C-alpha positions in Angstrom: 183.5 30.8 24.4 186.7 31.6 22.5 190.2 31.6 23.9 190.4 35.4 23.9 187.2 35.7 25.9 188.4 33.1 28.4 191.7 35.0 28.8 189.9 38.3 29.4 187.7 36.5 32.0 190.7 35.1 33.8 192.4 38.5 33.7 189.3 40.2 35.2 189.2 37.5 38.0 192.9 38.1 38.7 192.3 41.9 38.9 189.4 41.4 41.3 191.5 39.0 43.5 194.3 41.7 43.7 191.8 44.3 44.7 190.3 42.0 47.4 193.8 41.3 48.7 194.6 45.0 48.9 191.4 45.7 50.7 191.9 42.8 53.1 195.4 44.1 53.9 194.1 47.6 54.5 191.5 46.2 56.9 194.1 44.2 58.8 196.5 47.1 59.2 193.7 49.5 60.3 192.5 47.0 62.9 196.1 46.5 64.1 196.4 50.3 64.5 193.2 50.4 66.4 194.3 47.6 68.8 197.6 49.4 69.4 195.7 52.7 70.3 193.4 50.8 72.6 196.4 49.2 74.3 197.9 52.6 74.9 194.7 54.1 76.1 193.8 51.3 78.6 196.4 52.3 81.3 195.2 55.9 81.1 191.6 54.8 81.6 192.5 52.7 84.6 194.3 55.6 86.3 191.0 57.7 86.2 188.7 54.9 87.4 
């Protein structure tokens, strides 16, 4: 494997890592929003039980 191929391989790995990082961040923010909504909804549910 030549140097150019190795550089291209490393660049592809770095791009995939950035994509995975972005997806992970999106999942964390989505889950945090869900938890916040549940926290707001729980008092309402308890008033009707």
